[in-house]
C-alpha positions as CSV (number, residue, x, y, z in Angstrom):
1,X,0.0,0.0,0.0
2,X,1.5,3.4,-1.0
3,X,1.8,6.4,1.2
4,X,-1.4,8.1,0.0
5,X,-3.5,5.0,0.6
6,X,-2.0,4.7,4.1
7,X,-3.0,8.3,4.7
8,X,-6.5,7.7,3.5
9,X,-7.1,4.2,5.0
10,X,-9.0,5.5,8.1
11,X,-11.4,7.3,5.7
12,X,-12.1,4.3,3.5
13,X,-15.6,4.5,2.0
14,X,-16.4,7.8,3.6
15,X,-19.0,9.9,1.8
16,X,-20.7,7.1,-0.1
17,X,-23.3,6.1,2.5
18,X,-26.2,7.5,0.5
19,X,-24.8,6.6,-3.0
20,X,-26.4,3.3,-3.9
21,X,-26.3,1.4,-7.2
22,X,-29.4,3.3,-8.5
23,X,-27.4,6.6,-8.3
24,X,-24.8,5.2,-10.7
25,X,-24.9,4.6,-14.4
26,X,-25.3,1.0,-15.4
27,X,-22.4,-0.9,-17.0
28,X,-23.4,-3.7,-19.4
29,X,-21.7,-6.8,-20.6
30,X,-22.6,-6.7,-24.2
31,X,-21.7,-8.3,-27.5
32,X,-20.3,-6.3,-30.3
33,X,-22.5,-6.9,-33.3
34,X,-21.6,-6.1,-36.9
35,X,-23.9,-3.1,-36.8
36,X,-22.7,-1.8,-33.4
37,X,-21.5,1.8,-33.2
38,X,-18.2,0.5,-31.7
39,X,-17.4,-1.2,-35.0
40,X,-18.0,1.9,-37.1
41,X,-16.6,4.5,-34.7
42,X,-13.7,2.7,-33.1
43,X,-12.9,-0.1,-35.6
44,X,-13.5,-2.8,-33.0
45,X,-13.7,-6.3,-34.4
46,X,-17.3,-7.6,-34.1
47,X,-18.3,-10.7,-32.0
48,X,-16.5,-9.9,-28.8
49,X,-17.5,-9.3,-25.3
50,X,-17.5,-5.6,-24.4
51,X,-17.9,-3.4,-21.3
52,X,-20.4,-0.7,-22.3
53,X,-19.2,1.7,-19.7
54,X,-15.4,1.6,-20.3
55,X,-15.4,0.4,-23.9
56,X,-13.0,-2.4,-22.9
57,X,-13.2,-5.6,-25.1
58,X,-12.5,-9.0,-23.8
59,X,-12.4,-11.2,-26.8
60,X,-14.7,-14.2,-27.4
61,X,-14.4,-15.6,-23.9
62,X,-14.9,-13.9,-20.5
63,X,-14.9,-15.4,-17.0
64,X,-17.7,-14.2,-14.8
65,X,-19.2,-14.6,-11.3
66,X,-22.9,-14.2,-11.0
67,X,-23.8,-11.8,-8.1
68,X,-27.6,-11.7,-8.6
69,X,-30.4,-12.9,-11.0
70,X,-33.9,-11.9,-11.9
71,X,-36.5,-12.3,-14.7
72,X,-37.7,-9.2,-16.5
73,X,-40.2,-8.2,-19.2
74,X,-38.4,-6.4,-22.0
75,X,-40.3,-4.2,-24.5
76,X,-38.7,-4.4,-27.9
77,X,-38.6,-1.7,-30.6
78,X,-40.0,-3.4,-33.7
79,X,-37.6,-1.6,-36.1
80,X,-34.2,-2.1,-34.5
81,X,-34.8,-4.8,-31.9
82,X,-33.5,-2.7,-29.1
83,X,-35.0,-2.8,-25.6
84,X,-37.0,0.4,-25.0
85,X,-38.4,-0.5,-21.5
86,X,-38.1,-3.1,-18.8
87,X,-40.8,-4.1,-16.3
88,X,-41.2,-6.5,-13.5
89,X,-43.2,-9.6,-14.7
90,X,-46.9,-9.2,-14.6
91,X,-46.6,-5.5,-13.6
92,X,-48.3,-4.2,-16.8
93,X,-51.2,-5.4,-18.9
94,X,-50.3,-7.4,-22.0
95,X,-52.1,-8.9,-24.9
96,X,-51.3,-12.4,-26.0
97,X,-51.4,-13.1,-29.8
98,X,-50.9,-16.4,-31.6
99,X,-48.4,-16.4,-34.4
100,X,-49.5,-17.2,-38.0
101,X,-50.4,-20.8,-38.5
102,X,-47.4,-21.3,-40.9
103,X,-44.9,-20.0,-38.3
104,X,-42.3,-22.5,-37.0
105,X,-42.8,-21.4,-33.4
106,X,-46.5,-21.7,-32.3
107,X,-46.1,-20.2,-28.8
108,X,-48.2,-17.1,-28.2
109,X,-46.4,-13.7,-27.9
110,X,-47.0,-10.9,-25.5
111,X,-47.5,-7.3,-26.7
112,X,-47.9,-4.0,-24.9
113,X,-51.4,-2.8,-25.9
114,X,-50.3,0.9,-25.3
115,X,-47.5,0.8,-27.8
116,X,-48.1,-2.3,-29.9
117,X,-44.5,-3.5,-29.1
118,X,-43.6,-7.1,-28.3
119,X,-42.8,-8.0,-24.7
120,X,-40.2,-10.7,-24.1
121,X,-39.7,-12.4,-20.8
122,X,-35.9,-12.6,-20.4
123,X,-33.2,-13.2,-17.8
124,X,-31.1,-10.5,-16.1
125,X,-27.8,-11.2,-14.4
126,X,-25.6,-9.0,-12.3
127,X,-22.0,-10.1,-13.0
128,X,-18.5,-9.6,-11.8
129,X,-15.6,-10.3,-14.2
130,X,-13.2,-12.7,-12.5
131,X,-10.2,-11.5,-14.5
132,X,-11.1,-7.8,-14.3
133,X,-12.5,-7.2,-10.8
134,X,-11.8,-3.5,-11.3
135,X,-14.7,-3.3,-13.8
136,X,-17.2,-3.6,-10.9
137,X,-20.7,-4.9,-11.5
138,X,-22.0,-5.4,-15.0
139,X,-25.6,-6.2,-16.1
140,X,-26.2,-8.9,-18.6
141,X,-29.6,-9.2,-20.4
142,X,-29.2,-11.9,-23.1
143,X,-31.8,-12.2,-26.0
144,X,-34.4,-14.8,-26.3
145,X,-32.3,-16.9,-28.7
146,X,-30.0,-17.8,-25.8
147,X,-32.8,-19.2,-23.6
148,X,-31.9,-22.8,-24.0
149,X,-28.3,-22.2,-23.0
150,X,-29.2,-19.9,-20.1
151,X,-31.7,-22.4,-18.6
152,X,-29.0,-25.1,-18.7
153,X,-26.5,-22.7,-17.0
154,X,-29.1,-21.8,-14.3
155,X,-29.7,-25.4,-13.7
156,X,-26.0,-26.2,-13.3
157,X,-25.4,-23.2,-11.0
158,X,-28.3,-24.4,-8.8
159,X,-26.8,-27.9,-8.7
160,X,-23.4,-27.0,-7.2
161,X,-23.2,-28.4,-3.6
162,X,-20.7,-27.8,-0.8
163,X,-19.1,-30.6,1.1
164,X,-21.9,-30.6,3.7
165,X,-24.6,-31.0,1.0
166,X,-25.8,-27.4,1.1
167,X,-26.0,-25.3,-2.1
168,X,-23.2,-23.0,-3.0
169,X,-24.3,-19.4,-3.2
170,X,-25.0,-18.1,-6.7
171,X,-21.6,-16.4,-6.5
172,X,-19.7,-19.5,-5.5
173,X,-18.3,-20.4,-8.9
174,X,-16.6,-18.8,-11.9
175,X,-18.0,-19.5,-15.3
176,X,-16.6,-18.9,-18.8
177,X,-19.0,-17.4,-21.3
178,X,-18.1,-18.1,-24.9
179,X,-19.6,-16.2,-27.9
180,X,-19.6,-16.8,-31.6
181,X,-21.6,-16.2,-34.8
182,X,-25.0,-17.9,-35.0
183,X,-27.1,-18.3,-38.1
184,X,-30.4,-16.3,-38.0
185,X,-33.3,-15.9,-40.3
186,X,-31.8,-12.6,-41.4
187,X,-28.2,-13.6,-41.7
188,X,-26.1,-14.0,-38.5
189,X,-25.7,-12.5,-35.1
190,X,-23.0,-12.8,-32.4
191,X,-24.5,-14.7,-29.4
192,X,-23.5,-16.7,-26.3
193,X,-23.0,-20.2,-27.6
194,X,-21.4,-22.0,-24.6
195,X,-21.0,-21.8,-20.8
196,X,-18.2,-23.6,-19.1
197,X,-17.9,-24.2,-15.4
198,X,-14.5,-23.0,-14.1
199,X,-13.5,-23.2,-10.4
200,X,-15.0,-22.2,-7.1
201,X,-14.1,-18.6,-6.2
202,X,-11.1,-17.9,-4.0
203,X,-11.3,-16.3,-0.6
204,X,-9.1,-13.5,-1.9
205,X,-11.4,-12.7,-4.8
206,X,-14.4,-12.7,-2.5
207,X,-12.9,-10.5,0.2
208,X,-11.2,-8.0,-2.1
209,X,-13.8,-7.7,-4.9
210,X,-17.0,-9.7,-4.7
211,X,-18.1,-8.9,-1.1
212,X,-18.1,-5.1,-1.7
213,X,-20.1,-5.6,-5.0
214,X,-22.6,-7.9,-3.2
215,X,-23.2,-5.2,-0.6
216,X,-23.8,-2.7,-3.4
217,X,-26.3,-4.8,-5.3
218,X,-28.0,-6.3,-2.2
219,X,-31.6,-5.2,-2.1
220,X,-31.2,-3.1,-5.3
221,X,-33.9,-3.3,-7.9
222,X,-32.1,-4.7,-10.9
223,X,-35.0,-3.7,-13.2
224,X,-34.8,-0.1,-12.0
225,X,-31.1,-0.2,-12.5
226,X,-31.4,-1.5,-16.0
227,X,-33.2,1.4,-17.6
228,X,-32.3,1.2,-21.4
229,X,-29.2,3.3,-22.2
230,X,-27.6,4.2,-25.5
231,X,-24.6,2.1,-24.6
232,X,-26.5,-1.2,-24.8
233,X,-25.7,-3.1,-28.0
234,X,-28.0,-5.5,-29.8
235,X,-28.8,-6.7,-33.3
236,X,-32.3,-6.6,-34.9
237,X,-31.9,-10.3,-35.8
238,X,-31.2,-11.4,-32.3
239,X,-34.7,-12.6,-31.7
240,X,-34.8,-14.7,-34.8
241,X,-32.2,-17.4,-34.2
242,X,-32.3,-20.3,-36.6
243,X,-33.5,-23.3,-34.6
244,X,-30.9,-25.6,-36.2
245,X,-28.2,-23.4,-34.6
246,X,-29.5,-23.9,-31.1
247,X,-28.2,-27.5,-31.0
248,X,-24.7,-26.0,-31.0
249,X,-25.3,-24.0,-27.8
250,X,-24.3,-26.0,-24.8
251,X,-23.3,-26.1,-21.2
252,X,-20.0,-27.8,-20.2
């Protein structure tokens, strides 16, 4: 610890008592699509994980620790596919409509009767990056095309047991998220294709990084924190994944 930190150690954290997560901008773990502004403006190679707040890119693989999880209703812009609003499930009135009879997917869809936009029920994760703890907490709201992979990941997280038979906490393990190009009905999109279990977290990582982040997100309303921002990245074709490509998405 340098001289300045020694001098300030007795004042650690002072002044932040009333500054909770909702008073800070949200950072997102996003995927750089071919139509992302980061590609045109910064020349970033598409199909990489990216921190929306810092602009840092992490390549096709990133190691994460899940801090929190919830389910959200996401309202989608019909033109560009971006999320325009998020709601707690069942907190607004929706209309259910059946797809055309010739559609491959015959499940009914939800729509906001006020706007006519589709409502998708999706998962929301609060994550810490195991190799980049300085990045803080990132939100991750994957598209509907990843649902099969995500449910498998959720199942595996919930199945991890400690030596005494009790469940590990959701933040007990590190996981590797792997992205790649996936065929869609409109071409291709970069999506999560595989989740690999890594190792249990270390005590050092928990004490130095995860514990402070857990205290910050504890009791926070993840849906309120995740108001759509310009820094979110998505592709219009995300919701239209070719069903034949889903077989390649797996949990290891």
